[in-house]
C-alpha positions in Angstrom: 132.3 -109.4 51.8 129.9 -109.6 48.8 127.6 -111.9 50.5 127.3 -109.2 53.3 126.5 -106.7 50.6 123.8 -108.9 49.0 122.1 -109.6 52.2 122.1 -106.1 53.1 120.4 -105.1 50.0 118.1 -108.0 50.2 116.9 -106.9 53.7 116.4 -103.2 52.8 114.2 -104.3 49.6 110.5 -103.2 49.9 107.8 -105.6 50.5 105.8 -106.3 47.3 102.3 -107.2 47.8 100.5 -109.6 45.4 97.4 -109.0 44.0 95.6 -111.3 46.2 97.2 -109.5 49.3 95.9 -106.1 48.0 92.5 -107.3 47.6 92.3 -109.2 50.9 93.3 -105.8 52.5 90.5 -104.0 50.8 88.1 -106.6 51.5 89.1 -106.5 55.2 88.7 -102.5 55.3 85.2 -102.9 53.5 84.3 -105.9 56.1 85.2 -103.4 59.0 83.0 -100.8 57.7 80.0 -102.8 57.0 80.4 -104.5 60.5 80.4 -101.0 62.0 77.3 -100.1 59.9 75.5 -103.3 60.8 76.1 -102.5 64.5 74.3 -99.2 64.2 71.0 -101.1 63.4 68.5 -101.1 66.2 68.4 -104.7 68.0 72.0 -105.5 67.0 74.5 -106.3 69.6 77.5 -107.5 67.5 78.3 -107.9 64.0 80.9 -109.5 62.2 81.5 -109.7 58.5 83.8 -111.6 56.1 84.1 -110.6 52.5 86.1 -112.3 49.8 86.1 -110.8 46.3 87.3 -112.9 43.2 90.9 -112.4 42.7 92.6 -114.0 39.7 96.0 -115.8 40.3 98.5 -114.2 37.8 100.2 -117.4 37.3 97.4 -120.0 36.8 94.7 -117.6 35.7 92.2 -119.0 38.1 89.8 -116.9 40.0 89.2 -117.7 43.6 85.4 -117.7 44.4 83.6 -114.7 45.8 82.1 -115.1 49.1 80.5 -113.2 51.9 79.6 -114.4 55.5 77.7 -112.3 58.1 77.4 -113.2 61.7 74.8 -110.9 63.6 74.0 -111.1 67.5 70.9 -109.6 68.1 67.3 -109.4 66.7 67.3 -107.8 62.9 65.5 -108.8 59.8 67.8 -111.1 57.5 66.4 -109.1 54.5 67.7 -106.1 55.9 71.4 -107.4 56.2 71.0 -108.9 52.8 70.2 -105.4 51.4 73.1 -103.7 53.1 75.5 -106.4 52.0 74.4 -106.1 48.5 74.6 -102.2 48.6 78.2 -102.4 49.9 79.4 -105.0 47.9 77.4 -105.6 44.7 79.9 -107.9 43.1 79.3 -110.6 45.9 77.0 -113.2 45.9 74.3 -113.4 48.6 76.0 -113.9 51.9 75.8 -116.7 54.1 74.3 -115.4 57.4 73.9 -116.5 61.1 71.6 -114.5 63.3 71.8 -115.4 67.1 69.4 -114.1 69.5 70.6 -111.5 71.8 71.5 -112.6 75.4 68.7 -111.8 77.7 68.9 -109.0 80.1 67.9 -110.8 83.2 70.5 -110.8 86.2 72.4 -114.0 86.7 71.6 -116.2 89.4 73.7 -116.0 92.7 75.4 -119.3 93.1 77.0 -118.4 96.3 74.5 -120.3 98.6 74.9 -123.3 96.4 78.7 -123.2 96.5 78.4 -122.9 100.5 76.2 -126.0 100.7 78.6 -128.0 98.5 81.6 -127.0 100.7 79.5 -127.9 103.7 78.6 -131.2 102.4 82.2 -132.0 101.5 83.3 -131.1 104.9 80.9 -133.4 106.5 81.9 -136.3 104.2 85.6 -135.8 104.9 84.7 -135.6 108.8 82.7 -138.8 108.4 85.9 -140.6 106.7 88.1 -139.1 109.2 85.8 -140.4 112.3 85.6 -143.9 110.9 89.3 -144.3 110.0 90.4 -143.1 113.3 93.2 -145.1 115.1 92.0 -146.5 118.4 93.8 -148.2 121.3 93.3 -151.9 121.9 92.1 -152.5 125.4 94.6 -154.1 127.7 97.6 -153.1 125.5 100.1 -150.4 126.1 101.2 -148.0 123.4 105.1 -148.2 123.4 
């Protein structure tokens, strides 16, 4: 009976966040806000931001390194991104950045004619193999 009571009390205990977990939640919220801000810039199609501020482990007293990473799809100046990241999180070092060009707006080619030609070629090849391997009756013998 005591074991059931102890298990019930343990199950109802509140979850305690560690300092690192609290800091990661703050970093996630700041990164989402910065990504939304970057997506409002002209020429930016998509933005992804990861922020990690230094957190001191209470047991070892070692601090995790601070870092920032930004991935942008679109055409925007790298200096503009650095300035916005520094304004949003001045305690972080200069971010690692990847700026990929936006996909072109030209329409995709229609590949249906190529597919039809490939299927026709496959049908011709299958027909040739079937014709070459057809059974034929020998002259002078009767099929039994």
